[in-house]
N, C-alpha and C positions, 0 to 999 in steps of 0.2 A: 272354529278357523280352522279351517283345512292349510294343515300343513304336509302336503307330500313325499318330503324331501327331505324333512328335519327327522331330528335323535326324536321329539318329543310331540307329545301327540295337544296338549291344551297348556295354552299359559293364560294365568292366576293371577289376576290384575288386587293387590291389595293396595288401601289405601291408607297412608299412616299420616303421621303428623308434620311430616315431613317431604312430600310428594308420595310417592306412587312405587311399591315393592312388587318387581314382574317374577313369578313364580313360575318356572319350566320343568312342564311335570308329563312322562313318560305313563302310557297304562297300558297294565298287560291280565290277562286274565290266570287268574292263579286257582287252581281248583288242589293240591294238597301242596305247592309251592309255588316263589314265584322266579322267573328268570328276567335275569336282570341285561341282556345280552337286545342286541340289534340286530339292525343290515341284515337279519334274515327273511325270507318272504314265508308264508306259512299259507293253510286251507288250498285253496282250490288252487291261487299260483304257485303253489310250493317250488316247477318247477320250473317256474320263471328266471331267466338269468338276467338282472339286474347290475353286473359289474360294483355290487357294495360291500365291501368286505366289513365281514361280523366282526362286532366289539361289543365291549361291556359297559354300561353306561358307568357314567362318571360325572364329575364338575363341571368337566370340559362341555359334556353335553347335552346335562338338563341336571333340575336340582334334584326333584324326587322323582320315582315311579311309583306309585298305585298299582297295587294287586288289588282286579278286580274278582271277590271271591263271592260265585252265585252260587245258593242253598235258594230250596222250597221258590217266595214268587219274590225271593230278596237279594238282598247281598249284603256284604262287609267289603271295605277299604280297608288295604294294608299299603299306611303312609311310608315306605325307607328311602330316608334322604343318599344321596348320591354321596355326603359325607362319609354316612357308613358305609356303603356299597365299597368305598374306595378302603374303609379300612378294615373291610372283612377278606378283600382279596381273594373271591369269591364270585362265580357266574350266577350262584343260585342262593335259595335259602328255603326253608319247609316253613307252610303257616306257623307249624307248632312253637318253633323257634323263638320268632315274635310276633306271640301272641299279646304282649303288649299296645302294639303298631296299630294293633287294630282300631279304627275309625278312633281314631287316637289324633285329632287336629288340632293340638298343641307340636306335637309329632310338623306336622303341615306348617302351621304359622309357623316354626324356627326353622325350618329346613334346610335352611342357608346361614344359621347361628354354629358354629363346628364347637364350642368350646358346650352349649347344651346339648347337641343331637349324640356328642359324644357322652359326656354325662347321662343321659340319658340311659344309652343303650349298655351304660355300665349296671345304672339302677334297677333295669329290664333285666340283666342275666345273659343278653343278645352281646355284648362284649364283658373279654374277660379285663381286672384292673388291673 
């Protein structure tokens, strides 16, 4: 789905027992860190002035930021729920600090569950007790 004016890139639809659950995901390339900001242009279009202000992803703009970390002929996915981004209060994080979120599809499945996300973030040492 092409979402050119949206703060998210992908819509993931889960079929649940009582209907569907929609997860809004923003994808970011992540070499050593993942940026949680949006609204800026990169690459060949970086001088384009769209009038859009830079913002930090939040539960208002999407549900999860997916850091795509390419290596060799493959990649890892780091799932960072925006619930966690709001708790961290920062605009980026290094991949080594969120190693436990790498290819962690349980985090993706529960990215909108505040209790689950905070509990796991503390368990993984991402948030302090």
